[in-house]
GUPA-215029 format. One record per residue: residue in one letter; x negated, y, z negated of N, C-alpha, C, O in turn. Coordinates in steps of 0.001 Angstrom, whole numbers, padded with zeros to 6 digits, always signed. Layout:
// GUPA-215029
aXYZXYZXYZXYZ/...
***
This chain:
// GUPA-215029
m+010046-011224+007034+008979-012069+007358+007867-011140+007426+007658-010689+008552/k+006903-010642+006251+005264-010798+006712+004661-012066+006925+004543-013163+006379/l+004149-011120+008502+003110-012902+009225+001395-012242+009120+000990-011383+009903/m+000399-012937+007820-000482-012898+008023-001276-013961+008459-001290-015131+008077/y-002393-012993+009904-003051-013289+010933-004550-013244+009466-004729-012594+008435/i-005597-014770+010509-006215-015052+009281-007744-015044+010715-007524-015213+011914/d-008788-014867+010259-010140-014684+010841-011222-015267+009978-010922-015892+008960/e-012509-015080+010356-013232-014849+009556-014482-015024+010243-014573-016102+010832/s-016012-013826+010370-016880-013683+010364-017677-014320+009710-016937-014768+008834/g-018889-014776+009446-020062-014758+009024-020138-016122+009328-020101-016527+010490/d-020249-016901+008295-020169-019027+008539-020422-019678+006848-020918-018888+006045/t-020235-020435+006587-020660-021686+006010-021901-022040+006137-022281-022596+005106/i-022958-021951+007184-023853-022839+006793-025053-021958+006273-025074-020728+006238/p-026307-023054+005774-026489-022716+004187-027494-021661+004063-028577-022220+003888/l-027613-020555+004073-029324-019916+004223-030731-020355+004803-031403-019665+005571/p-030927-021069+004529-032876-021731+004871-032220-022199+006631-032982-021733+007478/e-031176-022883+007178-030710-023432+008036-030890-021977+009051-030821-022145+010268/k-031059-020935+008646-030589-019263+009642-029126-019303+009309-028589-019472+010404/g-028036-019230+008242-027171-018792+008380-026928-017471+008491-027651-016739+009167/r-025719-016984+007730-025698-015540+007745-025505-015645+006006-024893-016596+005521/k-025899-014925+005436-025577-014494+004445-024186-013591+003156-024169-013405+001939/f-023194-013252+004345-021881-013198+003868-021300-014355+004542-021851-015181+005269/l-019919-014246+004112-018933-015143+004416-018161-014200+004244-017951-013930+003061/v-017356-013232+005429-016104-012329+005665-014593-013358+005947-014372-014019+006962/l-013576-013223+004557-012005-013805+005544-011325-012261+005414-011532-011381+004578/l-010295-012303+006758-009501-011463+006506-008419-011520+007370-008327-011895+008538/g-007489-011007+006449-005800-011735+006638-005513-010560+006726-005849-009723+005887/c-004499-010194+008294-004138-009238+008795-002720-009124+008953-002158-009318+010031/v-001987-008732+007627-000714-008567+008443+000046-007840+008514+000012-006651+008197/v+001355-008815+009212+002214-007771+010247+003420-008207+010450+003850-009225+010992/d+004234-006739+009628+005633-007584+010217+006638-007678+011558+006826-006993+012563/e+007266-009127+010902+007912-009663+011716+008282-008995+013142+008123-009508+014250/v+008836-007670+012826+009778-007246+013233+008951-005825+014359+009316-004786+014908/n+007879-006514+014230+006039-005400+014873+006099-006091+015607+006204-005818+016803/i+006059-007048+015197+005022-007885+015965+004243-008194+017808+003186-008535+018339/r+006358-007574+018328+006012-008141+019330+005280-007115+019995+004438-006999+020885/t+005969-006386+019166+005475-004730+020145+004294-004471+020299+004041-004032+021421/i+003023-004612+019279+002115-004772+019095+001527-005591+020168+000989-005019+021116/e+001585-007085+020102+001808-008143+021436+002072-006901+022776+001108-006165+022987/k+002804-006776+023277+003007-005901+024279+002445-004570+024663+002423-004306+025865/r+002020-003758+023866+000628-002918+023836-000479-003635+024317-001124-003403+025340/f-000675-004704+023323-002087-005944+023762-002470-005665+024688-003575-005280+025068/r-000948-005959+025449-001457-006818+026566-001336-006385+027497-001810-007003+028450/q-000667-005135+027740-001054-003365+028324-002745-003429+028331-003509-003430+029296/i-002986-003473+027128-004291-002981+027448-005409-003972+028409-006340-003736+029179/k-004851-004971+027971-005994-006057+029246-005770-006223+030001-006544-006833+030739/v-003955-005627+030626-003907-005203+031620-004274-004628+032607-004442-005109+033727/r-004484-003133+032124-005568-002270+032589-006017-002204+032493-006134-000989+032655/f-007468-002774+032062-009243-003133+032114-009590-004412+033355-010433-004275+034241/f-008871-005432+033191-009281-007034+032871-008571-007702+034152-008979-008710+034728/k-006834-006556+034666-005702-007289+035842-005119-008579+034464-003945-008799+034762/n-005378-009197+033537-005371-010021+033051-004837-009773+031706-005493-009050+030955/p-002911-010655+031013-002688-010111+029932-002943-010896+029119-002543-010853+027956/d-003718-011819+029649-003858-013105+028853-004902-012825+028186-004774-012965+026970/v-006301-012335+028705-008434-012601+028914-007935-012478+026931-006879-012012+026503/e-008909-012967+026227-009434-012825+024597-010238-011931+024745-011360-011890+025250/i-009195-010748+023975-010908-009481+023577-011665-009530+021938-011430-008542+021242/k-012103-010077+021633-012734-010528+020293-013814-009437+020205-014083-008892+021275/s-014449-009046+019160-015061-008039+018701-016561-007803+019175-017189-006751+019295/n-017106-009753+019514-018330-009457+019735-018342-009406+021378-019326-009076+022040/f-016968-009823+021955-016820-010316+023179-016399-008348+023210-017170-008016+024110/l-016055-007713+023000-016159-006039+023193-017562-004892+023309-017853-003967+024066/r-018138-005479+022226-019133-004915+021353-020107-004781+022917-020831-003834+023222/y-019871-005911+023650-021528-006238+024412-020678-005823+025952-021302-005386+026920/a-019728-005966+025960-019005-005171+027291-019861-003755+027423-019516-003017+028345/n-020513-003495+026911-020941-001653+027483-022019-002351+028160-022923-002853+027491/p-022004-002449+029757-023331-001982+030311-024600-002058+029725-025386-002999+029610/d-024645-000964+029399-025973-000652+028853-027039-001985+027951-028266-002032+028043/l-026120-003023+027066-026726-003856+026650-026741-004862+027665-026009-004954+028651/a-028048-005902+027140-028190-006963+027683-027308-008377+027616-027008-009101+028564/q-027016-008531+026340-026443-009349+026119-024970-009554+026576-024177-008623+026438/n-024504-010948+027213-023395-011117+028162-022298-011197+026709-022249-011233+025480/s-021509-011191+028003-020024-011037+027760-018970-010928+028489-018768-010116+029392/p-018260-011787+028080-016837-012283+029183-015222-011110+029479-014057-011089+029876/l-016517-010183+028828-015728-009163+029588-015904-007562+030080-015106-006627+030147/k-017537-007718+030434-019072-007239+030708-017954-005857+032037-017407-006325+033035/l-017870-004476+031749-017760-004008+032155-018549-002824+033222-019688-002517+032870/e-018168-002350+034120-018960-002596+035865-020066-000831+035198-021258-000589+035384/s-019248-000177+034622-019348+001646+034773-019313+002122+032805-018277+002183+032142/r-020803+002404+032243-020701+003807+030905-019399+004203+030926-018763+003325+030343/e-018628+005124+031318-017939+005643+031191-017023+004406+031149-016433+004255+030079/k-016734+003260+032357-015519+002779+031842-015036+001934+030514-013871+001559+030387/y-016147+001655+029459-017034+001000+028543-016183+001864+027888-015222+001263+027408/d-016181+003162+027673-016375+004278+026582-014816+004290+027335-014721+003085+027101/e-014003+004484+027771-012587+004121+028217-011450+002892+027621-010237+002764+027462/l-012775+002078+027411-011805+001029+026431-012282+001208+025162-011324+001105+024395/e-013158+001396+024646-013599+001823+023214-012296+002626+023312-011230+002114+022971/n-012324+003083+023481-011520+004708+023155-009510+004323+022704-008633+004555+021871/k-009758+003700+023826-007954+003299+023557-008034+002236+023069-006912+001819+022782/i-009255+001180+022681-008688+000022+021586-008776+000649+019622-008517+000236+018492/t-009275+001764+020270-010067+002682+018285-008708+003109+017939-008167+002840+016867/a-008102+003879+019024-006571+004165+019247-005428+003786+019038-004545+004520+018592/f-005220+002037+019464-004535+001285+019291-004380+000691+017784-003397+000815+017053/l-005648-000014+017493-006026-000327+016250-005324+000425+015361-004457-000084+014651/k-005686+001925+015310-005239+002842+014430-004041+003218+014011-003519+003580+012957/s-003580+002937+015720-001407+003729+015225-001032+001800+014882-000677+001665+013711/i-001049+001057+015310-000139-000596+014948+000060-000618+013408-000961-000405+012755/p+001111-000822+012783+001288-000948+011150+001062-002089+010853+002110-002735+010852/v-000426-003099+010406-001275-003830+009820-001357-003071+008414-001145-001859+008449/v-001549-003468+007589-002227-004384+005924-003257-004895+005749-002893-005975+005284/l-004580-004929+005785-005976-005571+006136-005953-005917+004887-005643-004934+004214/f-006187-007125+004056-006250-007913+003022-008312-008662+003614-008477-009294+004657/s-009387-008352+002702-009753-008721+003257-010822-009537+001757-011191-008881+000783/v-011090-010892+001938-012721-010993+000129-013473-011528+001157-012981-012146+002102/v-014828-011278+000980-016587-010812+001364-017105-011911-000265-017162-011733-001482/i-017421-013186+000863-018252-013695-000410-020046-013816-000189-020530-013484+000893/d-020539-014099-000825-022443-013775-000928-022546-015074-001346-022219-015657-002380/k-023033-015379-000398-023389-017264+000441-024460-017388-001063-024129-018422-001643/g-025191-016926-001558-026670-017627-001629-025779-017294-003263-024934-018115-003620/a-026081-016009-004179-025083-016779-004787-023573-017162-005453-022842-016980-006427/y-023679-017729-004353-022003-018472-004739-022601-020024-004867-022261-020937-005618/w-023432-019969-004030-024325-021427-004585-025138-021273-005118-026131-021554-004446/q-025486-020783-006544-026660-020836-007706-025315-021459-007997-025175-022537-008574/k-024265-020639-007518-023405-022008-009035-022839-022808-009195-022761-023596-010138/y-021764-022622-007182-020991-023645-006955-022053-024621-006386-021796-024529-005186/s-022981-025411-006471-023528-025384-004993-023262-026628-004304-024068-026969-003438/s-021976-027568-004618-021556-028531-004243-019752-028423-003001-019130-029272-002362/q-019503-026338-003322-018572-025587-002823-019052-025063-001376-020161-024738-000950/n-017586-025119-000709-017627-024729+000320-017435-023678+000014-016887-023474-001069/p-017842-022525+000915-017029-020494+000410-015861-020466+000906-014941-019840+000380/y-015776-020983+001733-014317-021190+003114-013199-021130+002085-012389-020228+001872/d-013360-022339+001485-012569-022028+000024-011742-020939-000587-010643-020413-000412/i-012913-020830-001486-012713-020032-002332-012235-018667-001784-011239-018164-002305/a-012819-018078-000851-012288-017167-000009-010630-017329+000159-009681-016661-000252/y-010759-018671+001047-008830-018546+000659-008207-018573+000306-007225-018320+001004/a-007935-018908-001232-007897-018330-002278-007833-016962-002633-006711-016595-002981/f-008689-016140-002641-008203-015242-002739-007381-014693-002035-006226-014336-002264/l-008107-014622-001024-007360-014152+000178-005517-014677+000351-004623-013960+000800/l-005404-015785-000042-003928-016200-000298-003237-015383-001924-002196-014725-001918/e-003950-015587-002985-002968-014623-004306-002637-013259-003825-001658-012690-004308/r-003689-012423-002509-003774-011240-002938-001866-010670-001728-001308-009573-001716/f-001610-011509-001228-001070-011999-000540+000048-011681-000943+000711-010671-000710/q+000412-013200-002006+001434-013586-002866+001962-011842-003390+002964-011278-002952/k+001010-011267-004386+001107-010192-004180+001650-008978-004175+002315-008123-004760/y+000636-009537-002594+001447-007601-001258+003182-008372-001679+004016-008011-002509/l+003194-009692-000551+004830-009998-001602+005950-009675-002242+007122-009515-001898/v+005240-009597-003443+006193-009676-004487+006850-008328-004185+008012-007920-004168/r+005335-007662-003893+005768-005725-004008+005979-005517-003303+006604-004474-003493/s+005974-005795-001879+007394-005882-000680+008707-006350-000194+009306-006128+000859/g+009060-007208-001464+009982-008383-001153+010167-008737-000343+011177-008532+000330/s+008874-009698+000021+009098-009974+001211+008592-011976+000933+007956-012530+000036/l+009111-012381+001902+008267-013604+002119+007212-013777+003710+007286-013154+004769/g+006328-014836+003291+005379-014642+004001+004970-016290+004419+005296-017421+004059/i+003945-015577+005521+003694-016868+006408+002446-017188+006767+002134-016537+007764/c+001619-017876+006415-000147-017575+007257-000719-018646+008314-000633-019873+008264/v-001352-017799+009323-001551-018032+010809-002994-018448+010440-003357-017574+009652/i-004063-019383+010611-005280-018798+010997-006027-019704+011785-005458-020794+011844/d-007020-019661+012372-008076-019772+013868-009039-021582+012753-010168-021755+012294/p-008056-022263+012791-009380-023515+011945-010206-023920+012772-010830-024974+012656/r-010320-022992+013862-012071-023509+013935-013652-022954+013446-013698-021970+014184/e-014546-022939+012939-014931-022514+011857-017036-022484+012589-017486-023626+012684/g-017964-021442+012967-018461-021718+013442-018369-020719+014607-017456-020133+015188/q-019992-020789+014719-020453-019534+016241-020504-020099+017130-020243-019766+018286/v-020850-021044+016718-021410-021692+018311-020505-023169+018612-019396-023230+019141/e-021248-024186+018160-020501-025638+018041-019468-025019+017176-019872-024506+016133/k-017856-024975+017513-016637-025079+016625-016585-026007+015745-017281-026907+016213/h-015992-026487+014288-015837-027423+013857-014045-027751+012694-013343-027083+011935/f-014054-028267+012896-012516-028511+012361-011751-027879+010870-010909-028423+010155/i-012128-027107+010795-012157-027012+008786-010266-026998+008342-010244-027009+007111/g-009015-026982+008799-008787-027030+008947-007412-027901+007755-006285-027499+007465/g-008253-029349+007266-007748-030294+006692-007959-029806+004941-007032-029932+004141/q-009203-029296+004581-009617-029154+003670-007820-027554+003121-007074-027673+002148/l-007774-026353+004209-007854-025206+003437-005787-025753+003656-004833-024986+003524/e-005735-027253+004001-004081-026696+004373-004012-027495+002501-003196-027118+001661/e-004707-028221+002338-004380-028911+000754-004501-028186+000050-003763-028294-000930/i-005573-026887+000079-005792-025778-001062-004057-024648-000788-003525-024268-001831/h-003567-024355+000182-002254-024148+000654-001073-024166+000243-000148-023367+000103/r-001443-026084-000057-000290-026545-000583-000143-026677-001590+000999-026930-001973/k-001219-026573-002538-001221-027252-003846-000944-025839-004071+000016-025827-004842/m-001533-023771-003602-000786-022531-004008+000454-022440-004141+001046-021793-005005/r+000995-023204-003133+002683-022664-002913+003136-023062-004064+004266-022616-004263/w+002624-023895-005145+003035-025013-006086+003056-024669-007004+003990-023989-007425/e+002080-024981-007666+001254-024916-008754-000008-023782-009906-001095-023224-010060/e+000752-023980-010184-000491-022948-011060-001324-023466-011094-001041-024450-010411/t-002795-023641-011580-004361-023500-012049-004852-022956-013223-004188-022032-013691/d-005684-023242-013717-007186-022203-013872-007145-021023-013130-007045-019802-013248/l-007334-022446-011839-008460-021801-010350-007347-020454-009916-007895-019473-009414/w-006520-020426-010017-005545-019852-008735-004055-019287-010026-003910-019659-011190/s-003231-018365-009258-002011-018039-009755-001477-018914-008360-001980-019064-007247/r-000306-019373-008941+001110-019318-007585+001358-019058-006961+001144-017882-007252/c+001944-018980-005584+002174-018257-004860+003920-018777-003689+004263-019417-002694/p+004584-017680-005086+006150-018321-004271+006105-018525-002619+006024-019263-001637/n+006228-017252-003184+006915-015975-001374+006054-016572-000995+005274-016284-001902/i+005161-017602+000018+004188-017595+001306+005248-019473+001624+005243-020609+001151/v+005682-019004+002262+006408-020381+002794+006476-020626+004013+006733-019833+004919/e+006116-022377+004112+005994-023095+005628+004461-023468+004725+004000-023181+003619/k+003994-024327+006009+002875-025201+005910+001287-023780+006584+001409-022927+007463/l+000238-024038+005869-000968-023627+007106-000513-023673+008448-000690-024751+009015/l+000336-022250+009459+000185-022984+010431-000874-022742+011062-001373-021668+010729/f-001778-023650+012332-002848-023384+013159-002714-022757+014532-001717-023052+015192/s-003292-022222+014852-003365-021692+015936-004799-021039+016174-005574-020443+015427/q-004860-021610+018340-006480-020726+018135-006425-019296+018416-005567-018582+018934/s-007551-019087+017941-007191-017114+018752-007233-017059+020314-006689-016028+020711/d-007744-017904+021395-007560-017441+022202-006209-017047+022313-005813-015961+022734/k-005215-018420+021728-003620-018105+022116-003032-017339+021240-001920-016905+021537/t-003366-017139+020514-003011-015869+018904-003131-014250+019030-004093-013822+018392/v-002186-013004+019874-003011-012133+019720-002849-011154+018355-003270-009999+018294/g-002164-011851+017302-002774-011546+016119-004279-011806+015488-005063-011036+014933/i-004379-013622+015894-005772-013459+014990-006793-012621+015320-007745-012192+014669/q-006214-012364+017132-007680-011394+017992-007476-009852+017695-008284-009064+018187/i-006348-009348+016850-006327-008012+015767-006984-008627+015297-008002-008761+015976/a-007009-009345+014085-007842-009817+012710-009707-009778+012832-010657-009534+012088/d-009480-010170+014203-011064-010776+014260-011910-009217+015083-013077-008832+015017/l-010771-008674+015772-011398-006476+015743-011683-006139+014824-012818-005682+014696/f-010612-006208+013496-010803-005087+012303-011237-006133+011213-010532-005832+010250/y-012139-007362+010794-013400-007924+009895-014272-007640+010424-015073-007187+009607/y-015055-007607+012384-016321-007466+011599-017068-006119+010992-017951-006155+010136/p-016327-004455+011850-016814-003248+010470-017203-004459+009637-018219-005132+009808/i-016436-004618+008879-016461-005363+007175-018160-006236+007374-019110-006170+006594/f-018098-006750+008245-019050-008363+007382-020388-007158+008239-021412-007057+007563/h-020386-006600+009142-022044-005236+009466-022101-004555+008614-023279-004211+008516/l-021156-003827+007413-021941-003626+006043-022116-004126+005524-022479-003702+004427/f-022041-005607+005773-022568-006023+004230-023735-007430+004478-024377-008218+003783/e-023569-007212+005512-024701-008030+006043-025797-006967+006404-026743-007230+005662/y-025987-006331+006869-026789-004915+006769-027121-004140+006081-027769-003145+006404/d-026611-004536+004571-026704-003505+004105-026434-002327+004161-027410-001694+003760/k-025410-001509+004521-025018-000691+004503-023622+000251+003717-022974-000046+002713/k-023501+001505+004671-022778+001626+002661-021372+002659+004031-021351+002839+005249/t-020483+003034+002890-019355+004044+004100-019852+005011+004153-020531+005585+003302/g-019320+005578+006072-020395+006228+006431-021470+006307+007437-022148+007319+007615/e-021632+004941+008244-022631+004397+008217-022238+003891+009481-022897+004088+010502/y-021330+003334+009447-020828+002505+010342-019624+002734+011524-018719+001909+011402/w-019440+003688+012636-018324+004481+012730-017323+003410+012160-016747+003799+011144/r-016871+001709+012738-015502+001606+013398-014937+001049+012333-013791+000603+012270/f-016053+001085+011174-015387+000797+009175-014356+001643+009605-013254+001463+010124/d-015114+002767+009193-014888+004842+008752-013794+004966+009474-012776+005243+008841/e-013655+004766+011297-012592+004695+011600-011678+003944+012442-011168+004206+013531/i-011593+002850+011592-011020+001690+011678-009806+001133+011072-008591+001164+010875/t-011464+000371+010842-010479-000604+009455-010442-000353+008548-009552-000999+007995/n-011267+000757+007438-011520+001592+006346-009904+002313+005716-009526+002604+004581/l-009164+002415+007262-007738+003138+007169-006368+002137+006906-005200+002503+007035/k-006722+001111+006602-005740+000137+007258-005931-000869+005498-004996-001012+004709/l-006830-001213+005363-007447-001593+004029-005982-001849+003066-005028-002009+003827/f-005658-001911+001878-004796-002690+000727-005746-001572+000482-006875-001599+000972/r-005247-000400-000403-005246+000105-002151-004061+000094-002737-003000+000148-002114/s-004180+000014-004139-004384+000246-005340-002885+001282-005537-002540+001977-004582/s-002429+001291-006268-001171+003284-006172-002397+004107-006482-002371+005237-005996/n-003627+003736-007293-004224+005455-007908-005535+005260-007044-006667+005467-007482/n-005061+004574-004977-005959+004558-003968-007639+004008-004403-008643+004559-003952/k-007665+002956-005256-008299+001466-005778-008391+000844-004150-007419+000560-003450/l-009877+000719-003761-009739-000167-003019-010427-002025-003306-009931-003081-002914/v-011575-001813-004040-011874-003160-004482-011145-004007-005177-010023-003525-005028/g-010991-005160-005986-010049-005614-006348-008857-005257-006019-007948-005563-006791/y-008441-004257-004356-007218-004868-003507-007231-005703-002531-007113-006908-002311/g-007495-004256-001754-008092-005068-000172-009354-006112+000175-009808-006989+000910/l-009474-005505-000651-011360-005984-000371-011855-006550-001663-011790-005853-002676/q-012334-007732-001707-012567-008203-002755-014216-009419-002696-014237-010362-001905/f-015290-009159-003553-016683-009840-003861-016254-010009-004485-015364-009499-005166/f-017259-011535-004398-017088-012813-005501-018883-013343-004495-019158-013277-003297/p-019588-013753-005522-019517-013512-007106-019823-011570-007281-020421-010935-006412/d-019346-011031-008375-019077-009719-009094-020827-009316-009429-021101-008126-009275/r-021614-009950-009730-022875-010384-010475-024003-009688-009266-025067-009146-009564/t-023562-009831-008115-024831-008989-006844-024407-008053-006238-025137-007404-005489/k-023138-007773-006423-022577-006058-005859-023024-005698-006299-022024-004980-006299/k-024282-004906-007394-025228-003862-008051-025731-003927-006647-025441-003096-005787/d-026515-004982-006465-027991-004879-005224-027283-003802-003600-027926-003364-002646/l-026030-003718-003848-025442-003598-001988-024987-002541-002263-024229-002377-003219/r-025357-001639-001491-025065+000279-001480-024250+000486-000794-024166+001683-000519/f-023075-000540-000033-021976+000467-000139-020543+000498-001391-019434+001027-001327/f-021343-000482-002664-020855-000442-004340-021676+001261-004616-021203+002208-005245/s-022329+001222-004266-023904+001996-004948-022558+003637-005259-022966+004683-005764/
***
């Protein structure tokens, strides 16, 4: 059994209301035989630095744990040396664990020009589920999806109802909009990130992708992407990333971004 832990970076807030330009949805796929060991190793890191195996480590918390930065973080460390040690431990941990990543990047402005009344989260989830299905067929496995159903940076709101309906339909129905996903079993499972190590790990992997697109960077300009996330993104047999481990939508704005240059 494969478990796909899903989380998002960015938002679905309209651009005129100071929303982010991109929405990134990422699925971190873990084999059931490995999840216990991964969780145990992550808890050991938490105990070493924070004396608490249940503390939540998110990408924003980790970056702003740096005592050189003014931003607040529940993980704030007192010395730069301790922060550097934490960064190194987390980086080594993420690089070593056996996971596979699938990411969907939605250009919200371009999306709403064509689909003005639709939620970009829905299409991002459909793309993600299709890629997970193809991976499950290739590996001869069944899969379960686990997601944090709260969307929003400050005031979280529940988005699970619509996603659960999409999930159910994609498991059983073939349409012009999506391919059926029979290898995905069970309903969409909901769990908050502070209660689920798999979602916390997905969070640590997805921010570098969001950073590259939101700030119009390319490979080689953000070390967290180059040294961590990029190593785990799924690729085709001929090492193709775009369309496999990373789906960008709509296609027509790709030419404007340095990542694709």
